C-alpha positions in Angstrom: -0.1 0.0 -0.1 1.4 3.4 -0.9 1.7 6.4 1.3 -0.9 8.3 -0.5 -3.4 5.5 -0.1 -2.7 5.0 3.5 -3.1 8.7 3.9 -6.4 8.5 2.1 -7.7 6.0 4.5 -6.5 7.6 7.6 -8.3 11.0 6.5 -11.5 8.9 6.0 -11.1 7.1 9.3 -10.4 10.5 11.2 -12.4 13.3 9.6 -12.4 15.5 12.8 -8.7 15.3 13.0 -8.1 15.9 9.3 -10.2 19.0 9.4 -8.7 20.3 12.6 -5.2 19.8 11.0 -6.1 21.5 7.8 -7.5 24.5 9.8 -4.5 24.7 11.8 -2.1 24.6 8.7 -4.4 27.2 7.0 -4.1 29.4 10.2 -0.3 29.3 10.0 0.0 29.6 6.3 -2.6 32.0 5.5 -0.9 33.6 2.5 -0.2 30.2 0.9 -3.7 29.0 1.8 -5.3 32.2 0.1 -3.1 31.9 -3.0 -4.1 28.0 -3.4 -7.7 29.1 -3.0 -7.3 31.8 -5.8 -5.8 29.6 -8.0 -8.4 27.0 -7.8 -11.2 29.5 -8.1 -9.4 30.9 -11.3 -9.2 27.5 -12.7 -12.7 26.3 -11.9 -15.1 29.4 -11.7 -17.9 27.1 -12.2 -17.3 24.6 -9.5 -16.8 27.5 -6.9 -20.2 29.0 -7.9 -21.9 25.8 -7.6 -20.3 25.0 -4.3 -21.4 28.5 -2.7 -24.8 27.9 -4.1 -25.1 24.4 -2.5 -23.5 25.9 0.9 -26.2 28.4 0.8 -28.9 26.3 0.3 -27.9 24.0 3.2 -27.0 26.8 5.6 -29.7 29.6 4.6 -30.1 30.6 8.3 -26.3 30.7 9.0 -25.6 32.9 5.6 -28.7 35.2 6.5 -27.3 35.8 10.2 -23.7 36.1 9.0 -25.1 38.8 6.3 -27.2 40.7 8.9 -24.1 40.8 11.1 -21.9 42.4 8.5 -24.5 44.9 7.7 -24.8 46.0 11.1 -21.1 46.3 11.5 -20.6 48.1 8.2 -23.6 50.5 7.7 -21.5 53.1 5.5 -20.4 50.3 3.0 -24.1 49.1 2.8 -25.2 52.5 1.9 -22.4 53.0 -0.6 -23.1 49.6 -2.2 -26.8 50.3 -2.5 -25.9 53.9 -3.9 -23.7 52.4 -6.6 -26.0 49.7 -7.5 -28.8 52.4 -8.2 -26.7 54.6 -10.0 -25.5 51.6 -12.3 -29.1 50.3 -12.7 -31.2 53.5 -12.8 -33.8 51.8 -15.1 -34.0 48.6 -13.2 -34.4 50.4 -10.0 -37.0 52.8 -11.2 -39.1 49.9 -12.8 -38.6 48.1 -9.3 -39.9 51.1 -7.2 -42.8 51.5 -9.8 -43.7 47.9 -9.4 -43.5 48.1 -5.6 -45.6 51.2 -5.4 -48.5 49.6 -7.7 -48.4 46.6 -5.3 -48.3 48.4 -2.1 -50.5 51.4 -2.7 -51.6 51.7 1.1 -47.9 51.6 2.4 -47.0 54.3 -0.2 -49.9 56.5 0.8 -48.8 55.9 4.6 -45.1 56.8 3.9 -46.0 59.9 1.9 -48.2 61.2 4.6 -45.7 60.6 7.4 -43.1 62.4 5.1 -45.3 65.4 4.4 -46.2 65.7 8.3 -42.6 65.5 9.3 -41.7 68.2 6.9 -44.3 70.4 8.4 -43.5 69.4 12.0 -46.9 67.9 12.5 -45.9 64.3 13.0 -47.1 62.8 16.2 -47.6 59.1 15.4 -47.8 56.6 12.8 -51.4 56.4 11.3 -52.4 53.0 10.0 -54.9 53.8 7.2 -56.7 50.3 7.5 -57.1 51.1 11.2 -58.7 54.4 10.4 -60.8 52.8 7.7 -62.2 50.0 10.4 -62.8 52.7 13.1 -65.0 55.1 10.7 -66.5 51.8 9.2 -65.7 53.0 5.8 -67.9 56.1 5.9 -66.7 59.4 4.6 -66.2 61.8 7.6 -67.4 64.8 5.5 -70.6 63.8 3.7 -71.3 60.4 5.6 -71.7 58.1 2.7 -69.8 55.0 2.5 -66.4 55.3 0.7 -64.8 53.1 -2.0 -62.3 50.8 0.0 -59.6 51.1 -2.9 -59.9 54.9 -3.7 -60.7 56.8 -0.4 -58.4 59.5 1.2 -56.9 59.9 4.6 -58.3 63.3 5.6 -56.5 65.5 8.3 -59.7 67.1 10.0 -57.7 70.0 11.0 -55.4 70.4 7.9 -51.7 70.1 8.5 -51.3 73.4 6.6 -53.4 74.9 9.5 -51.0 73.4 12.4 -53.2 69.9 12.5 -51.4 66.9 13.9 -50.6 63.6 12.0 -52.4 61.4 14.4 -55.4 59.1 14.6 -57.4 61.6 16.5 -57.0 64.0 13.6 -57.8 61.6 10.8 -60.8 60.5 9.0 -61.9 58.5 6.0 -62.9 60.7 3.0 -64.0 60.5 -0.6 -61.5 61.9 -3.1 -63.9 64.5 -4.2 -64.9 65.6 -0.8 -61.5 66.0 0.6 -60.5 68.0 -2.6 -63.3 70.3 -2.3 -62.6 70.9 1.4 -58.9 71.6 0.7 -57.3 73.4 3.6 -60.6 74.5 5.2 -61.9 73.4 8.4 -65.2 71.7 7.9 -67.5 70.8 11.0 -68.3 67.0 10.7 
């Protein structure tokens, strides 16, 4: 039996010791180990991609936790990478944003209302549109008629332009036409 065969059998019989020995050697010879890994990756890129995909599939939670940890430790790099991607892929980014806005009209409307309230210094709390809809039972706060579940407006009873606050207490369901007609006036309900 050759030395190579004996070594192969020992490694098969002692996998933990073999892994530990490889780990110690790699720590002691980091530059040589990295150079070897680079040469292998250059020679066999498809194998490396496939191995990474298999690892990610088998260890998804571990990979996600590692990614979250890295992102938490490197917030500036995360922002820089996102900015670089957006600049390199403007059309893709714009299309993805438009798709998201179409699929998430409620979230978009809530975000717009929060942003406007913060800009005017009127923000008190996050106002969930569906909670306001349920509270008002889907009736327009101006005319009292039932509103359309998909086309209603979240109205500030005391308008933000008149120092009203963005809060549950100051919001109501309205028809779009009623809200536009009201404008920034104060209307008694």
